N, C-alpha and C positions, 0 to 999 in steps of 0.2 A: 484681161484683156476681153473687150466685148466679143460675144459671140452672135451669130446670126440667128433669128427667129427660127424655130422649128418650122417645118411644113406645115405640119397640122393645126399650128397658131395660126400662121398665113391664111390657110383654107377656111379656118373658123372666121376670122377678120373679115376676110373678103366676101363671105356669104352673109355676115352682118352688114356690110357695106351696101350690098345690094338690095337690102330690105329698105333703103333710105334712110338708115340711122346716121347721124352725123357725127363727122369724124372725130371730134372731140368726145363726144360721149362713148363712141366704140374704144378710144385710147385708153379714157377712164375705165371703162368696162373691163379691158383686157390687161389694163396694166402696161401697156407699150406707150412709147412718145407718140406725139401726134404726125411728126415726120415719116416716122417709120408707117404710120396708118395711112398716111398719104401716097406713100409710094407703093403700098400694098394695093392700095384702091387703082392706082394708075396701072400697075402691071395687070391687074383683074381685068380692067376695062381693055386693055389694048391686046389680052390675048396672049402675051409673050410668055406666061406660067407664073408661076408663083416661087420657084425655086431661087435660092439665094445667089448673089453675084459672088464672085470671088473676092474676099476680102484683102485689104492692103494694096498698093498701087506702085509702093517704092519698087524702083531698079537698081540693080547693083551698078556701082559706077563702072564705066567702060574707059579702059586706057587704051589710046592708040597712038600710032605713029612711033616717033623715035623715043618718047619716054617708055612705050612698051619694051622696046628691046634693052633698053637699059635695065628696067625691072628686071626683065628676064635673065640678062645676064648677072644681076646682083643676087637673084635667087637661085642660080645655078652655082652660084660661090658659095652661097650658106642658104639653106632653107628655113631656117628658123629665126629670121628676123622679128623683132618687135617693129610696132608701127612706127615709134620713136628712131629707133635706130635706122630704119629703113627712111625714113624721111630726111633724118639728117645725112645718110651716104647719098640720097638724091639732090640733096643741096650741094653737097661736096661736088658733085660730078657736074651741075651746074655752073660751080665757079672755075671749075678746071678748064 
């Protein structure tokens, strides 16, 4: 899984970019992708700081309404459902 670039590396990249070096040359020099280099330059120019943003963006699925009540009732009966068994039980509840 990819990791964010270190703050030290980001600061060095930003410093070289301020010296009017081309984005592609800086990316090649530090062994990073051009897109990361562009983003670091944009952050540096905007003054927002060079710290990395939170990685990932997926949110956990949210179950609401009557389905939540059905799932809670099923989990109260048995707490160690497999996903397949819980799915089958939910389908059986819908057909009733």
